[in-house]
Structure formats: structure tokens, C-alpha cells
N, C-alpha and C positions, 0 to 999 in steps of 0.2 A: 876644466881650466888648471886646477892644481897639477894634473898629470902632465898637461902640454907645457907648463911653465916650470916644470922641475921641482915643484914643491912636494917632495916625496918623503922628507924627513918626518920624524915623530912629532906629534903634538899632544898636549895634555888638555883634556876637557873636563869640566866640573858639571855634574848634574845636581841641581839644588833647587829648593823652593824659593820663589821670589818673595812670597809673604804667606800670611796665614789667612784662611777663611774667617769670615765674621764669626766671633764668638769662640774661636779657638786660641788656646794657649800654647799648643804643641802639635807636632805632627809625629805619626808612627811610621818609620821607614819600612817599606815592604816592596816586594817585587824583584828582589835581587836574584833569587833562584830562577824564575822565568826569564830574566834578562840574560843571565849566564847561559841558559839553555839556548836562547836565541842566537847569542854569539858563537856558541859551539857549532851551530847548524847554519850559519850565514854563508850561503854560496849563491852564485849566479848560474843557472842552468844555461845550456847551449841555446835552448829556445828563447830564453830571456835575453840573452846577449844579442841574438839575431834580430829580435824585435827592437832592441835599442839601435842596433846598427842600421835598420831600415827607417828609423824615425827621421823625417826630413831635417829636424833641428840639429841632428848629429851628422849631417852629410860631410862636414870638413874636419871632423874629429879623426886623429890619426888612428890607424889599425892597431897600433900597440896599445891604445886605451882599452879596446875591447878584448884583446888578448889578456891585459891585466885583469879585467873583470872575469874572465873565463877561469883564471888561475886563482881568484881571490879567495883567501881564507883569513879569519880573524886571528892574528898573531900578536895581539897587544897585551898590556898589562892592566888589570883591573884591581882598584882598591875600593872598599865600600864599608859602610857601617853595617853591622850585623842586623839582620831583619829583626823587626821588633824593638829597635832602638828609638828612643825619643830624640827628634831632631827639630831644628829652628831654621828660619829663613837665612839664606846666605851660606849656610853650612853644606859642604859637599856630601851628598848622600852616596854618590858613586863618583869615582875619579878614574878616567880612562886615559891611558898613554898608548898611542898607536899611530901608525902613519895618518897624516892629515886626511887623506881620502877615506880611509877606513872610518875615522871618527865622524866625518860627514855623512857617510852611508848609514851609520847606525843611530844618527840623532833622533829621527822621527820615532822610531820604534822604541828606543830606550825612553823617550818621554812618555809615550803612550803606556808602556808596562809599568813604569816606576810611579808615573803620576796617578793612574788609576788605582794600582795596588795600595799606594800610601794613603790616598784619599779614603779608601774603603776601610783599611785597617784602622785609620785614625777614627772614622765615624763609629766603627764597631766598638773600639775601645771606650769611646765617650758613652755610648749606650750602656755597655757592661758596667762602667763605672757608676752609673747613676741607677742601675737596676736594683740595687739594695739586695744583692745576693741572688736575685732571681735570674733564671737563665734567659738568655736572648738567642733567638734563632734566625738564620739567614733564610729568608723566603724570597730572595730577589732574583733568581735565575730567569724567570719569565719576562723580567723587565730589561734584561740585557739584550744587546743586538744580535748575539750569536753564541755558539757553544764555547769558543775560545775565550770570549770576554766573561761569560758566566762561570767558567772554571777558574779564571784568574780572580774573579770577584769572590767566589766562595773560598778560595784559598786565602786571600787577604783578610776576609771577614773572620775566618777561623783564627788567623794570627792575632787579629783585634780582640778575640776573646768570645765570639759566639759559640754556642755549645754544639750546634748541629746545623745541617743544611739540607735543602730540598734537591740540591744538585746531585743526581745520581752518579755522574762522572767523578765528581769530587769524592764521593764516598768510595767508589771502586778504586780510583787511581791514587788518591791521596790519603785514604784512611779516615776522612772526616765523618763523624756519625751522622747518619742519615736521620731526617725528620720529616713527617708530613701528616696530613689528615685525610680522612676518606673524601674523595672529591664528590661534588654535587653531580657530576657526569655519571659516576658509579651508581648513584641512587636512581638517576634518570633512566639508565640503561636497563635496570632491573624492573623499573616501573612499580615496585612495591617496596617500601622502606624495610618491611620485616624480612622479606626475601634477600634484600641487598645486604643487611646486617648479618643475617645468618650465614650467607655466603662469605662475607668478609671474615667473620669469626672462624668459619671452618678452615680457610686457607691461611690466615694470618691471626692465630688466637692471641698472640702477645702484642698486637699493635692496635689497641683499641683507642685511637686518638681520633675523635669525630667531631664533625663541624655542626654547629647549631645553625638553623635557617636564619638568614640575614633579616628576613621580615618580622619574625617573632621568635628570638632565641628562647625566651622563657618557655613558651608553648612547646618549643622543640625539645625540652628536656623530656617530655612525655615518650618520645620516640624510643628512648633507651631504657625504660623502666623494665621491659621484659628480661633484659640481661644486664642490669644496672651494676651488678658486682664486677663484671668484667671491663667496664668502661673505665679508662685511666685518665683521659683528658678530653675536655670539650672546648672547642674553639669559638670565640665570639669575635666576629669582624663587624665592628660598629663605630661610628663617629664619637658616640658618648660612651666610652667604655667604662668610665667610672660608674655611672648610674646603672648601666646595663649589667655589669659584672656583679654588682650587688644584688640585683633582681635575680640573676641566674644562680648566684650563690645560695640565695635563700631558697629557691626552688629545688636545687640539688640537695640541700640539707633536709628540707621537708620530706624528700622522697628517699631518704636513706642512702644518700650518695656523697657523704662528707669526705669520702676518700678521693673523689674526683677533683683534679686540678683544672684550673681555667687557664686557657691559652688566649691572650688578647691580640688583636691585629686590628688594622684600619689606619693607614697613613701615619704609622708610628716613626717617631724620630726621638732623639735623646731628650729634647724639651718635654715632649708628651709623656715619655716613659717616667721622667723625674716627677712630673705633676701627679701621675697615677700613684707612684710609690709614696710620695708626700702625703697624698690624700688617703692612703691606707686602702686603696682598692684591692679587693681579694683576687688579684691576678698573680699567679705564680710563674707564668711563662709569657714571653713576648715575642711575637713574630714580625719581623721587619722585612719589607721588600723594597719599595722604591727608595727609601732614604739611603739603603746601602748601594743598590745597583746604579743610582745616579749620583753617588757621592763626589764622583770626579768632576761633575758640572757645578759643583757648589763654591768654587773659588780656589782650590788647590792649583796654584800656578807654578809649574815646574819648567825649568830651562836647562839647556845643555850648551854650555858656552866655553870657548877656548881661554885657557889661562897661561899657557907656556907653549913655545914652539921652537924646534931646532932650526937654527939659522947658521948653516955650516956646521962647525964642530961644537957649537955652543947653544946651550938652552937659554932661550930669551923669554923673560916674562912679558905677558901681553896685557896691556891696560889700555884699551881703547873702546870706542863705542862698539857694542856687540860682543864684547868679551865677557868673561865671568867678573862677579863684583870685585874680586881680588886677585892679583896675578900670582903665578908660580904654583909650585906644587905644595899643597898645604895639608895640615893635619888638624883635627878637632880635638882638644884637650879638655876633658871634663873634670871639674872639681865639684865638691859637694854643693856648691852654691852658685856656680857660673860655669860658663864655657869659655874657653879662649881659642880663637882661630888663629893659628900660627903657621909659619913656614915649616916644611917637613923636618929640616934639620934642627928645629928648636924643640921638637917633641920631647927629646930626651931630657933636656933641662926642666921642661914643664912637669915631666914625670917625677923628677927628683923632688919637685915641690908638692907632690901629692895628686897630680892630675892623671886620669886614665885616657890614653890615646884611643880614639874611636874608629878611625879608619884602618882596615886591615887588608892585606893582600889576599885576594880570593882567586886571581887568575895570572899566570905568567906564560908568556909565548903562546897565548891562546888556549892554554890548558888549565882546567881547574886544579887549584891547589889540594882541595879536599871536597868531598861530596857535601851536598846541603845537609844541615842539621835537621833532625826530625822536627816536624812541625810542632809536636808537643814541647820541645825544648825552646823553640822560638816563641811560643805562647807564654811559657813561663817567663822568658826574658822580658817579653812585653809587659807582662803583669808586674814584675819587679820595677821596670822602669817607670811605669805610670804610677804605681804605688809610692815611689820615692819622690815624686813631684810635690812641691807645696800645694796645699789645697786651693790656693788663689789661682794657680796656673791651671788646675784641673777644672775649675769652675767653667760651666758650658754656656754662660751668657755674658759675663764680664770678666774674662780671665785677666789674671795678672801676667807680667812678663818675666820670663827666664833671662838673666843677663847674659849676653853674648858679646864679648869684647874682642879686639884684635890685638896682637902682639906689636910692639914698637917696631920690630924688623919688618913685619908685614905691612905696616902703615907706611914706613919709610920707602919700601919697595914699591908700593902702590904710587907714592908721589913721584918717585924717580922714573918709574916706568911710564906713568902717565904724561910726564913732561917731555 
């Protein structure tokens, strides 16, 4: 309809969080790199165009629309907060200016990528924050519905602060440190624990991360006594990790394995990790699966809505049902104690008063302005952002609120555009 009715001009859309999940005081923005990859590669193949042309619902659509799809390339402008930045509801994480049709075509995928990545990075950051300096590992790949989502999740979790991942593709393509333990299947395939351990040590002498049996972890320590000096880590997967980790620690110490670290797993999330740390459980490493892989199902609500539209030669702010919370092209200005959401042209004045503008140009005319920063730098940025938050905002159960206000000019525009 946009094409047929001549709505070919540019529009500006904001991608933002509508609210915070329960118990969250902040979000960690993530997914920008994969989103820009998607925009750079967004095309319609001849086969896809023909399938659309044959769809009965499109029987009366003009041929020029299908030709426009065939020639489609994203040629818009994108502004975004750097990945790893702490953000709050209503603040644009990504701002896209492109033809209205192009913005509409990318809506679903933009929400999928940024919503999932932001939710996972946020969840990982919260877990790392309460882990008391102990490492948190991403064990969530098998909980993801496919390889693409697993890779996106591993990347986002690493931005959030996890130390390693079980996802081999993330290790190969993104340089994220790999981590895993000897699988029960490996033991079953050899049929004899001693043979399996000897084979594993022969081929991977430096990777002695071993799982204890679920039914009796304490008794399982005996498996490793013949080569106890080489064992680095034992994994306990148990509902009562506090009690079981103490029993296993005692068994390890009795048998001359004080050097062995304990990796705890079993439906862990930030609340359980904090309880274990507060209780002094002898766990040095935490493996998290489901809570990371399903983080996007836990209440992170992201929307992609129109804020401004070209009508003739003029850009017109949009403030109607179905639009962004605030009209116009906006900037987030961060002070030491608050955020101010303002119109783009106000950012200079806010900067003169000590604010840092967060949205930066990352794509012009469909081309990236610069390559993605290394994941290590994004992780450092996230760590600094979270560390700078007040402890009340970082609390994982009853967090305080970071003040976000809007400028007078944006408030006045909202009123006039709405009227």
C-alpha cells in the first residue's frame, strides 16, 4: 500500500524497550553488529519475488512493486547506542531513517535480533555482577532453537560478561573462549570409565574438565583418583548445589585434590548464583544454560515504531497511536545522575552542560561507517557501564530507578504533534 499510494519518502523509526522485566533496573544494549550485518545483506531473490507475485493476495498489486523488491537494497541511515551501553525504557537503542517501505520490511528482524541479544546480554551482566568475581559460563546453546540463534546468544552472553561458551561456532568465528566438560556419552561409548579417561587425557591432556555423576557426585570423585593431579575442574549438576558442593569439596580435599575447582550447574540464574555466593558455597565457576538461552522470553519488550515522516519536502513528527513514545529525531544525553531524552538539535546544548550523547551514526547510505569494535572492547564498555550504576539500580530483586526525563522542547513537540 505504501508503494501504491506514493508513500515513498523517508521515515525515522525508533527501536526501544517498552519496559523492564521484573526485578531489572537496567538493560544492556546488544545485537547492533548482527543487525547491521542483516541490513547489509537484505535483498529479495528472484525466486522470492516470484513467490510473492504468485500469492493470490497480491493479484492486484502493480508490477512496479515487484520490480522495486527485486532492486531493493537498504540505503538508509542508522544511529545507535554502542553495544554494551546501559539503556532504559523509552530510549532509542537504534534509530533508522530510510524509505517507509524499507523500515517496514526490517521491523520484525530488527526486533528479533536486538530484543534477544539485549535480553541475554542483560541477564549475563546481572549474573556476572552477583557472582563475586567467580566466572560464569554460557552453556545455553542446546536450549536455542537453531544455530543462528545459538550464535547470537553466545555473542550477547559474552558481551554481558560470561567468560566462555560451549558454542563451537562462537569460538571459531567470534573468538570467544570455548568451555565444556567430558560428556556422559563419551563415557558410555567407551564402556569403561578408566579407558575413557585415558583416551581423553591422551588426545586432550590440557582439558581435564570432568563431570561428576548426577546420582552420586561424592562417590564419583573416586573415578578420578588414578590421575587426580591432572584434573582441573569437576562439574556438579544438582538442585541443592550448596549442600552438594560442600560434600564434594570435602571429598576432593580428603583425596589430595585441593587444586580442583568446582563448576556448579543446575537451573542457575542470577538469584540462585547470589544465594550460593552469599552462603559461601565452595563453587568457583558457574555454568548457566536455560536462563541465558530463554532470557528473551522473560519480559524484555522491544518495539520498532515510527517517530517522523517526510510529507512532501518537510519532515513531520508523528505522535499517534502506533508511533514511538515521543516524536521526532531524538538523542539520549547522559549525565552522571540522570538521562535526558531530547530532540537531536538539542544535544549540543546538553553536551555543554556536561551530558554525553549516546546515539552515534553507524551507517549512512546503507554502508557501515566503521567496522564492529572487538568484542573485548564491547565487554569492557559493558563492565564500566554497569559498574558506574548506583548499587540500588543494580539490585536483582528490588532495583531502584535511574531517572530519565524529557526536554521541554520534546515535551512541547509531543503535545503539538499529538494535537
